[in-house]
mmJSON file of the N, C-alpha and C atoms, coordinates in Angstrom:
{"data_MODEL":{"atom_site":{
"group_PDB":["ATOM","ATOM","ATOM","ATOM","ATOM","ATOM","ATOM","ATOM","ATOM","ATOM","ATOM","ATOM","ATOM","ATOM","ATOM","ATOM","ATOM","ATOM","ATOM","ATOM","ATOM","ATOM","ATOM","ATOM","ATOM","ATOM","ATOM","ATOM","ATOM","ATOM","ATOM","ATOM","ATOM","ATOM","ATOM","ATOM","ATOM","ATOM","ATOM","ATOM","ATOM","ATOM","ATOM","ATOM","ATOM","ATOM","ATOM","ATOM","ATOM","ATOM","ATOM","ATOM","ATOM","ATOM","ATOM","ATOM","ATOM","ATOM","ATOM","ATOM","ATOM","ATOM","ATOM","ATOM","ATOM","ATOM","ATOM","ATOM","ATOM","ATOM","ATOM","ATOM","ATOM","ATOM","ATOM","ATOM","ATOM","ATOM","ATOM","ATOM","ATOM","ATOM","ATOM","ATOM","ATOM","ATOM","ATOM","ATOM","ATOM","ATOM","ATOM","ATOM","ATOM","ATOM","ATOM","ATOM","ATOM","ATOM","ATOM","ATOM","ATOM","ATOM","ATOM","ATOM","ATOM","ATOM","ATOM","ATOM","ATOM","ATOM","ATOM","ATOM","ATOM","ATOM","ATOM","ATOM","ATOM","ATOM","ATOM","ATOM","ATOM","ATOM","ATOM","ATOM","ATOM","ATOM","ATOM","ATOM","ATOM","ATOM","ATOM","ATOM","ATOM","ATOM","ATOM","ATOM","ATOM","ATOM","ATOM","ATOM","ATOM","ATOM","ATOM","ATOM","ATOM","ATOM","ATOM","ATOM","ATOM","ATOM","ATOM","ATOM","ATOM","ATOM","ATOM","ATOM","ATOM","ATOM","ATOM","ATOM","ATOM","ATOM","ATOM","ATOM","ATOM","ATOM","ATOM","ATOM","ATOM","ATOM","ATOM","ATOM","ATOM","ATOM","ATOM","ATOM","ATOM","ATOM","ATOM","ATOM"],
"id":[1,2,3,4,5,6,7,8,9,10,11,12,13,14,15,16,17,18,19,20,21,22,23,24,25,26,27,28,29,30,31,32,33,34,35,36,37,38,39,40,41,42,43,44,45,46,47,48,49,50,51,52,53,54,55,56,57,58,59,60,61,62,63,64,65,66,67,68,69,70,71,72,73,74,75,76,77,78,79,80,81,82,83,84,85,86,87,88,89,90,91,92,93,94,95,96,97,98,99,100,101,102,103,104,105,106,107,108,109,110,111,112,113,114,115,116,117,118,119,120,121,122,123,124,125,126,127,128,129,130,131,132,133,134,135,136,137,138,139,140,141,142,143,144,145,146,147,148,149,150,151,152,153,154,155,156,157,158,159,160,161,162,163,164,165,166,167,168,169,170,171,172,173,174,175,176,177,178,179,180],
"type_symbol":["N","C","C","N","C","C","N","C","C","N","C","C","N","C","C","N","C","C","N","C","C","N","C","C","N","C","C","N","C","C","N","C","C","N","C","C","N","C","C","N","C","C","N","C","C","N","C","C","N","C","C","N","C","C","N","C","C","N","C","C","N","C","C","N","C","C","N","C","C","N","C","C","N","C","C","N","C","C","N","C","C","N","C","C","N","C","C","N","C","C","N","C","C","N","C","C","N","C","C","N","C","C","N","C","C","N","C","C","N","C","C","N","C","C","N","C","C","N","C","C","N","C","C","N","C","C","N","C","C","N","C","C","N","C","C","N","C","C","N","C","C","N","C","C","N","C","C","N","C","C","N","C","C","N","C","C","N","C","C","N","C","C","N","C","C","N","C","C","N","C","C","N","C","C","N","C","C","N","C","C"],
"label_atom_id":["N","CA","C","N","CA","C","N","CA","C","N","CA","C","N","CA","C","N","CA","C","N","CA","C","N","CA","C","N","CA","C","N","CA","C","N","CA","C","N","CA","C","N","CA","C","N","CA","C","N","CA","C","N","CA","C","N","CA","C","N","CA","C","N","CA","C","N","CA","C","N","CA","C","N","CA","C","N","CA","C","N","CA","C","N","CA","C","N","CA","C","N","CA","C","N","CA","C","N","CA","C","N","CA","C","N","CA","C","N","CA","C","N","CA","C","N","CA","C","N","CA","C","N","CA","C","N","CA","C","N","CA","C","N","CA","C","N","CA","C","N","CA","C","N","CA","C","N","CA","C","N","CA","C","N","CA","C","N","CA","C","N","CA","C","N","CA","C","N","CA","C","N","CA","C","N","CA","C","N","CA","C","N","CA","C","N","CA","C","N","CA","C","N","CA","C","N","CA","C","N","CA","C","N","CA","C","N","CA","C"],
"label_alt_id":[null,null,null,null,null,null,null,null,null,null,null,null,null,null,null,null,null,null,null,null,null,null,null,null,null,null,null,null,null,null,null,null,null,null,null,null,null,null,null,null,null,null,null,null,null,null,null,null,null,null,null,null,null,null,null,null,null,null,null,null,null,null,null,null,null,null,null,null,null,null,null,null,null,null,null,null,null,null,null,null,null,null,null,null,null,null,null,null,null,null,null,null,null,null,null,null,null,null,null,null,null,null,null,null,null,null,null,null,null,null,null,null,null,null,null,null,null,null,null,null,null,null,null,null,null,null,null,null,null,null,null,null,null,null,null,null,null,null,null,null,null,null,null,null,null,null,null,null,null,null,null,null,null,null,null,null,null,null,null,null,null,null,null,null,null,null,null,null,null,null,null,null,null,null,null,null,null,null,null,null],
"label_comp_id":["MET","MET","MET","VAL","VAL","VAL","LEU","LEU","LEU","GLU","GLU","GLU","GLY","GLY","GLY","ALA","ALA","ALA","GLY","GLY","GLY","GLU","GLU","GLU","MET","MET","MET","GLU","GLU","GLU","VAL","VAL","VAL","ASP","ASP","ASP","GLU","GLU","GLU","GLU","GLU","GLU","ARG","ARG","ARG","ARG","ARG","ARG","ARG","ARG","ARG","VAL","VAL","VAL","GLY","GLY","GLY","PRO","PRO","PRO","ASN","ASN","ASN","ASP","ASP","ASP","ALA","ALA","ALA","ILE","ILE","ILE","LEU","LEU","LEU","ILE","ILE","ILE","PRO","PRO","PRO","PRO","PRO","PRO","ARG","ARG","ARG","ALA","ALA","ALA","TRP","TRP","TRP","HIS","HIS","HIS","GLU","GLU","GLU","ILE","ILE","ILE","ARG","ARG","ARG","ALA","ALA","ALA","ASP","ASP","ASP","GLU","GLU","GLU","SER","SER","SER","GLY","GLY","GLY","GLN","GLN","GLN","LEU","LEU","LEU","ARG","ARG","ARG","PHE","PHE","PHE","HIS","HIS","HIS","CYS","CYS","CYS","CYS","CYS","CYS","CYS","CYS","CYS","ALA","ALA","ALA","PRO","PRO","PRO","GLN","GLN","GLN","TYR","TYR","TYR","ALA","ALA","ALA","ASP","ASP","ASP","GLU","GLU","GLU","ASP","ASP","ASP","THR","THR","THR","PHE","PHE","PHE","LEU","LEU","LEU","GLU","GLU","GLU"],
"label_asym_id":["A","A","A","A","A","A","A","A","A","A","A","A","A","A","A","A","A","A","A","A","A","A","A","A","A","A","A","A","A","A","A","A","A","A","A","A","A","A","A","A","A","A","A","A","A","A","A","A","A","A","A","A","A","A","A","A","A","A","A","A","A","A","A","A","A","A","A","A","A","A","A","A","A","A","A","A","A","A","A","A","A","A","A","A","A","A","A","A","A","A","A","A","A","A","A","A","A","A","A","A","A","A","A","A","A","A","A","A","A","A","A","A","A","A","A","A","A","A","A","A","A","A","A","A","A","A","A","A","A","A","A","A","A","A","A","A","A","A","A","A","A","A","A","A","A","A","A","A","A","A","A","A","A","A","A","A","A","A","A","A","A","A","A","A","A","A","A","A","A","A","A","A","A","A","A","A","A","A","A","A"],
"label_entity_id":["1","1","1","1","1","1","1","1","1","1","1","1","1","1","1","1","1","1","1","1","1","1","1","1","1","1","1","1","1","1","1","1","1","1","1","1","1","1","1","1","1","1","1","1","1","1","1","1","1","1","1","1","1","1","1","1","1","1","1","1","1","1","1","1","1","1","1","1","1","1","1","1","1","1","1","1","1","1","1","1","1","1","1","1","1","1","1","1","1","1","1","1","1","1","1","1","1","1","1","1","1","1","1","1","1","1","1","1","1","1","1","1","1","1","1","1","1","1","1","1","1","1","1","1","1","1","1","1","1","1","1","1","1","1","1","1","1","1","1","1","1","1","1","1","1","1","1","1","1","1","1","1","1","1","1","1","1","1","1","1","1","1","1","1","1","1","1","1","1","1","1","1","1","1","1","1","1","1","1","1"],
"label_seq_id":[1,1,1,2,2,2,3,3,3,4,4,4,5,5,5,6,6,6,7,7,7,8,8,8,9,9,9,10,10,10,11,11,11,12,12,12,13,13,13,14,14,14,15,15,15,16,16,16,17,17,17,18,18,18,19,19,19,20,20,20,21,21,21,22,22,22,23,23,23,24,24,24,25,25,25,26,26,26,27,27,27,28,28,28,29,29,29,30,30,30,31,31,31,32,32,32,33,33,33,34,34,34,35,35,35,36,36,36,37,37,37,38,38,38,39,39,39,40,40,40,41,41,41,42,42,42,43,43,43,44,44,44,45,45,45,46,46,46,47,47,47,48,48,48,49,49,49,50,50,50,51,51,51,52,52,52,53,53,53,54,54,54,55,55,55,56,56,56,57,57,57,58,58,58,59,59,59,60,60,60],
"pdbx_PDB_ins_code":[null,null,null,null,null,null,null,null,null,null,null,null,null,null,null,null,null,null,null,null,null,null,null,null,null,null,null,null,null,null,null,null,null,null,null,null,null,null,null,null,null,null,null,null,null,null,null,null,null,null,null,null,null,null,null,null,null,null,null,null,null,null,null,null,null,null,null,null,null,null,null,null,null,null,null,null,null,null,null,null,null,null,null,null,null,null,null,null,null,null,null,null,null,null,null,null,null,null,null,null,null,null,null,null,null,null,null,null,null,null,null,null,null,null,null,null,null,null,null,null,null,null,null,null,null,null,null,null,null,null,null,null,null,null,null,null,null,null,null,null,null,null,null,null,null,null,null,null,null,null,null,null,null,null,null,null,null,null,null,null,null,null,null,null,null,null,null,null,null,null,null,null,null,null,null,null,null,null,null,null],
"Cartn_x":[3.916,2.779,2.117,0.795,-0.085,-0.188,0.55,0.747,-0.378,-1.236,-2.34,-3.226,-4.704,-5.62,-5.824,-7.157,-7.61,-8.103,-7.957,-8.443,-8.529,-7.915,-8.288,-7.153,-6.383,-5.418,-5.896,-5.613,-5.805,-4.364,-4.433,-3.182,-3.692,-3.438,-4.04,-5.341,-5.984,-7.543,-8.257,-7.395,-7.896,-7.933,-8.953,-8.908,-9.605,-8.901,-9.141,-8.964,-9.573,-9.534,-8.504,-7.581,-6.396,-6.491,-5.675,-5.607,-4.522,-4.494,-3.459,-2.937,-1.42,-0.63,-0.565,-1.548,-1.436,-0.463,0.114,1.246,0.829,1.349,0.846,1.905,2.059,3.137,2.829,3.192,3.151,3.892,3.67,4.406,5.344,6.398,7.053,6.061,6.189,5.633,4.077,3.383,2.067,1.574,0.51,-0.267,-0.662,-0.36,-0.87,-1.612,-2.105,-2.883,-3.174,-3.03,-3.595,-4.128,-5.566,-6.311,-6.954,-6.862,-7.459,-8.731,-9.425,-10.884,-11.655,-12.654,-13.378,-12.863,-12.007,-11.155,-10.231,-9.639,-8.371,-7.294,-7.42,-5.744,-5.359,-4.262,-3.462,-2.172,-1.83,0.27,0.615,1.506,1.894,3.475,4.106,5.558,6.032,7.069,7.049,8.468,8.646,10.356,10.037,11.208,10.852,12.452,12.203,13.252,13.389,14.092,15.257,14.742,15.775,15.585,14.695,14.072,13.413,14.329,13.388,14.368,13.057,13.336,12.672,11.97,13.065,12.385,11.328,11.282,10.059,8.73,8.806,7.187,6.583,5.064,4.587,3.424,2.907,1.665,0.463,-0.313,-1.716,-2.299],
"Cartn_y":[0.543,0.861,-0.37,0.073,-1.632,-2.22,-3.237,-4.248,-4.727,-5.328,-6.16,-5.884,-6.33,-6.509,-4.951,-4.97,-3.741,-4.246,-3.027,-3.205,-1.793,-1.689,-0.657,-0.247,1.284,1.493,2.322,2.319,3.147,3.727,5.088,5.75,6.493,6.603,7.464,7.689,6.721,6.805,7.298,7.776,7.947,6.62,6.35,5.11,5.682,4.853,5.25,4.042,3.646,2.498,2.698,1.371,1.097,0.51,0.424,-0.401,-0.131,-0.88,-1.066,0.147,0.779,1.57,2.822,2.287,3.502,3.46,4.491,4.74,5.372,4.92,5.861,6.362,7.424,7.806,7.589,7.079,7.202,7.716,8.803,9.449,8.687,9.355,8.777,8.473,7.255,6.915,6.88,7.056,6.939,5.489,5.372,4.234,3.727,2.727,2.113,0.677,0.533,-0.987,-1.236,-1.892,-2.273,-3.832,-3.689,-4.773,-5.535,-6.501,-6.882,-6.545,-6.41,-6.341,-7.689,-8.142,-9.383,-10.508,-10.057,-11.153,-11.678,-11.179,-11.582,-11.312,-10.597,-10.514,-9.209,-9.202,-7.684,-8.231,-7.349,-7.55,-6.189,-5.928,-4.473,-4.435,-3.401,-3.366,-2.366,-2.47,-1.633,-1.023,0.604,0.762,1.677,1.655,2.28,3.433,4.502,5.625,6.394,6.426,5.618,4.222,3.526,2.043,1.537,0.133,-0.087,-1.139,-0.765,-1.482,-1.962,-3.233,-4.198,-3.055,-2.437,-1.139,-0.305,-0.17,1.068,0.299,-1.184,-1.696,-1.922,-1.263,-1.13,-2.517,-3.139,-4.276,-3.918,-3.905,-3.704,-5.299],
"Cartn_z":[-6.686,-7.817,-8.078,-8.293,-8.582,-9.997,-9.988,-11.203,-11.78,-11.206,-11.52,-10.337,-10.922,-9.932,-9.587,-8.311,-7.733,-6.267,-5.458,-4.015,-3.607,-2.186,-1.637,-0.676,-0.639,0.065,1.093,2.027,3.29,4.135,3.935,4.605,5.701,6.896,7.598,7.797,7.809,7.944,6.456,5.478,4.059,3.117,2.847,1.7,0.51,-0.481,-1.763,-2.837,-3.691,-4.633,-5.535,-5.784,-6.528,-7.737,-8.722,-9.612,-10.317,-11.666,-12.243,-12.597,-12.227,-12.788,-11.742,-10.653,-9.483,-8.804,-8.24,-7.8,-5.961,-4.933,-3.803,-3.123,-2.549,-1.557,-0.178,0.576,2.043,2.537,3.299,4.447,5.591,5.527,6.782,8.221,8.651,10.005,9.772,8.259,8.479,8.432,9.209,9.059,7.841,7.266,6.102,5.862,5.021,4.769,3.161,2.531,1.309,1.09,0.762,0.469,-0.811,-1.303,-2.453,-2.336,-3.737,-3.917,-3.714,-3.89,-3.791,-4.817,-5.959,-6.486,-5.955,-4.904,-4.339,-4.984,-6.19,-7.046,-6.744,-6.315,-6.349,-6.141,-7.103,-7.224,-7.222,-6.341,-6.4,-6.027,-6.572,-6.366,-5.165,-4.262,-3.142,-3.234,-3.043,-3.017,-1.838,-1.1,0.292,0.197,0.632,0.447,1.78,3.005,2.922,2.995,2.931,2.665,4.144,3.927,5.064,6.111,7.373,8.459,9.204,9.896,10.771,11.958,12.19,13.621,13.373,12.011,11.528,11.373,11.517,11.381,12.967,12.773,13.971,13.483,14.401,13.89,15.004,14.422,15.446,15.983],
"occupancy":[1.0,1.0,1.0,1.0,1.0,1.0,1.0,1.0,1.0,1.0,1.0,1.0,1.0,1.0,1.0,1.0,1.0,1.0,1.0,1.0,1.0,1.0,1.0,1.0,1.0,1.0,1.0,1.0,1.0,1.0,1.0,1.0,1.0,1.0,1.0,1.0,1.0,1.0,1.0,1.0,1.0,1.0,1.0,1.0,1.0,1.0,1.0,1.0,1.0,1.0,1.0,1.0,1.0,1.0,1.0,1.0,1.0,1.0,1.0,1.0,1.0,1.0,1.0,1.0,1.0,1.0,1.0,1.0,1.0,1.0,1.0,1.0,1.0,1.0,1.0,1.0,1.0,1.0,1.0,1.0,1.0,1.0,1.0,1.0,1.0,1.0,1.0,1.0,1.0,1.0,1.0,1.0,1.0,1.0,1.0,1.0,1.0,1.0,1.0,1.0,1.0,1.0,1.0,1.0,1.0,1.0,1.0,1.0,1.0,1.0,1.0,1.0,1.0,1.0,1.0,1.0,1.0,1.0,1.0,1.0,1.0,1.0,1.0,1.0,1.0,1.0,1.0,1.0,1.0,1.0,1.0,1.0,1.0,1.0,1.0,1.0,1.0,1.0,1.0,1.0,1.0,1.0,1.0,1.0,1.0,1.0,1.0,1.0,1.0,1.0,1.0,1.0,1.0,1.0,1.0,1.0,1.0,1.0,1.0,1.0,1.0,1.0,1.0,1.0,1.0,1.0,1.0,1.0,1.0,1.0,1.0,1.0,1.0,1.0,1.0,1.0,1.0,1.0,1.0,1.0],
"B_iso_or_equiv":[0.0,0.0,0.0,0.0,0.0,0.0,0.0,0.0,0.0,0.0,0.0,0.0,0.0,0.0,0.0,0.0,0.0,0.0,0.0,0.0,0.0,0.0,0.0,0.0,0.0,0.0,0.0,0.0,0.0,0.0,0.0,0.0,0.0,0.0,0.0,0.0,0.0,0.0,0.0,0.0,0.0,0.0,0.0,0.0,0.0,0.0,0.0,0.0,0.0,0.0,0.0,0.0,0.0,0.0,0.0,0.0,0.0,0.0,0.0,0.0,0.0,0.0,0.0,0.0,0.0,0.0,0.0,0.0,0.0,0.0,0.0,0.0,0.0,0.0,0.0,0.0,0.0,0.0,0.0,0.0,0.0,0.0,0.0,0.0,0.0,0.0,0.0,0.0,0.0,0.0,0.0,0.0,0.0,0.0,0.0,0.0,0.0,0.0,0.0,0.0,0.0,0.0,0.0,0.0,0.0,0.0,0.0,0.0,0.0,0.0,0.0,0.0,0.0,0.0,0.0,0.0,0.0,0.0,0.0,0.0,0.0,0.0,0.0,0.0,0.0,0.0,0.0,0.0,0.0,0.0,0.0,0.0,0.0,0.0,0.0,0.0,0.0,0.0,0.0,0.0,0.0,0.0,0.0,0.0,0.0,0.0,0.0,0.0,0.0,0.0,0.0,0.0,0.0,0.0,0.0,0.0,0.0,0.0,0.0,0.0,0.0,0.0,0.0,0.0,0.0,0.0,0.0,0.0,0.0,0.0,0.0,0.0,0.0,0.0,0.0,0.0,0.0,0.0,0.0,0.0],
"pdbx_formal_charge":[null,null,null,null,null,null,null,null,null,null,null,null,null,null,null,null,null,null,null,null,null,null,null,null,null,null,null,null,null,null,null,null,null,null,null,null,null,null,null,null,null,null,null,null,null,null,null,null,null,null,null,null,null,null,null,null,null,null,null,null,null,null,null,null,null,null,null,null,null,null,null,null,null,null,null,null,null,null,null,null,null,null,null,null,null,null,null,null,null,null,null,null,null,null,null,null,null,null,null,null,null,null,null,null,null,null,null,null,null,null,null,null,null,null,null,null,null,null,null,null,null,null,null,null,null,null,null,null,null,null,null,null,null,null,null,null,null,null,null,null,null,null,null,null,null,null,null,null,null,null,null,null,null,null,null,null,null,null,null,null,null,null,null,null,null,null,null,null,null,null,null,null,null,null,null,null,null,null,null,null],
"auth_seq_id":[1,1,1,2,2,2,3,3,3,4,4,4,5,5,5,6,6,6,7,7,7,8,8,8,9,9,9,10,10,10,11,11,11,12,12,12,13,13,13,14,14,14,15,15,15,16,16,16,17,17,17,18,18,18,19,19,19,20,20,20,21,21,21,22,22,22,23,23,23,24,24,24,25,25,25,26,26,26,27,27,27,28,28,28,29,29,29,30,30,30,31,31,31,32,32,32,33,33,33,34,34,34,35,35,35,36,36,36,37,37,37,38,38,38,39,39,39,40,40,40,41,41,41,42,42,42,43,43,43,44,44,44,45,45,45,46,46,46,47,47,47,48,48,48,49,49,49,50,50,50,51,51,51,52,52,52,53,53,53,54,54,54,55,55,55,56,56,56,57,57,57,58,58,58,59,59,59,60,60,60],
"auth_comp_id":["MET","MET","MET","VAL","VAL","VAL","LEU","LEU","LEU","GLU","GLU","GLU","GLY","GLY","GLY","ALA","ALA","ALA","GLY","GLY","GLY","GLU","GLU","GLU","MET","MET","MET","GLU","GLU","GLU","VAL","VAL","VAL","ASP","ASP","ASP","GLU","GLU","GLU","GLU","GLU","GLU","ARG","ARG","ARG","ARG","ARG","ARG","ARG","ARG","ARG","VAL","VAL","VAL","GLY","GLY","GLY","PRO","PRO","PRO","ASN","ASN","ASN","ASP","ASP","ASP","ALA","ALA","ALA","ILE","ILE","ILE","LEU","LEU","LEU","ILE","ILE","ILE","PRO","PRO","PRO","PRO","PRO","PRO","ARG","ARG","ARG","ALA","ALA","ALA","TRP","TRP","TRP","HIS","HIS","HIS","GLU","GLU","GLU","ILE","ILE","ILE","ARG","ARG","ARG","ALA","ALA","ALA","ASP","ASP","ASP","GLU","GLU","GLU","SER","SER","SER","GLY","GLY","GLY","GLN","GLN","GLN","LEU","LEU","LEU","ARG","ARG","ARG","PHE","PHE","PHE","HIS","HIS","HIS","CYS","CYS","CYS","CYS","CYS","CYS","CYS","CYS","CYS","ALA","ALA","ALA","PRO","PRO","PRO","GLN","GLN","GLN","TYR","TYR","TYR","ALA","ALA","ALA","ASP","ASP","ASP","GLU","GLU","GLU","ASP","ASP","ASP","THR","THR","THR","PHE","PHE","PHE","LEU","LEU","LEU","GLU","GLU","GLU"],
"auth_asym_id":["A","A","A","A","A","A","A","A","A","A","A","A","A","A","A","A","A","A","A","A","A","A","A","A","A","A","A","A","A","A","A","A","A","A","A","A","A","A","A","A","A","A","A","A","A","A","A","A","A","A","A","A","A","A","A","A","A","A","A","A","A","A","A","A","A","A","A","A","A","A","A","A","A","A","A","A","A","A","A","A","A","A","A","A","A","A","A","A","A","A","A","A","A","A","A","A","A","A","A","A","A","A","A","A","A","A","A","A","A","A","A","A","A","A","A","A","A","A","A","A","A","A","A","A","A","A","A","A","A","A","A","A","A","A","A","A","A","A","A","A","A","A","A","A","A","A","A","A","A","A","A","A","A","A","A","A","A","A","A","A","A","A","A","A","A","A","A","A","A","A","A","A","A","A","A","A","A","A","A","A"],
"auth_atom_id":["N","CA","C","N","CA","C","N","CA","C","N","CA","C","N","CA","C","N","CA","C","N","CA","C","N","CA","C","N","CA","C","N","CA","C","N","CA","C","N","CA","C","N","CA","C","N","CA","C","N","CA","C","N","CA","C","N","CA","C","N","CA","C","N","CA","C","N","CA","C","N","CA","C","N","CA","C","N","CA","C","N","CA","C","N","CA","C","N","CA","C","N","CA","C","N","CA","C","N","CA","C","N","CA","C","N","CA","C","N","CA","C","N","CA","C","N","CA","C","N","CA","C","N","CA","C","N","CA","C","N","CA","C","N","CA","C","N","CA","C","N","CA","C","N","CA","C","N","CA","C","N","CA","C","N","CA","C","N","CA","C","N","CA","C","N","CA","C","N","CA","C","N","CA","C","N","CA","C","N","CA","C","N","CA","C","N","CA","C","N","CA","C","N","CA","C","N","CA","C","N","CA","C","N","CA","C","N","CA","C"],
"pdbx_PDB_model_num":[1,1,1,1,1,1,1,1,1,1,1,1,1,1,1,1,1,1,1,1,1,1,1,1,1,1,1,1,1,1,1,1,1,1,1,1,1,1,1,1,1,1,1,1,1,1,1,1,1,1,1,1,1,1,1,1,1,1,1,1,1,1,1,1,1,1,1,1,1,1,1,1,1,1,1,1,1,1,1,1,1,1,1,1,1,1,1,1,1,1,1,1,1,1,1,1,1,1,1,1,1,1,1,1,1,1,1,1,1,1,1,1,1,1,1,1,1,1,1,1,1,1,1,1,1,1,1,1,1,1,1,1,1,1,1,1,1,1,1,1,1,1,1,1,1,1,1,1,1,1,1,1,1,1,1,1,1,1,1,1,1,1,1,1,1,1,1,1,1,1,1,1,1,1,1,1,1,1,1,1]
}}}
C-alpha cells in the first residue's frame, strides 16, 4: 500500500500511476517495479504471501 508520495507501478508491462492509499496486487512470478515521480518521494508498505524468499528474486 502506498503510504506517501506518488509514482508509477509496472506489473508485467502494465503501468499505472499510484498514490496514497493505493494497494497493488502482484501475481506470483510477475515482473514488477515501482518508481517515485519527479518529487522523489514515495513510501510504501509490502506484504508477501506466501512469505518472501531470496530465491524468488530475479534481477535484470
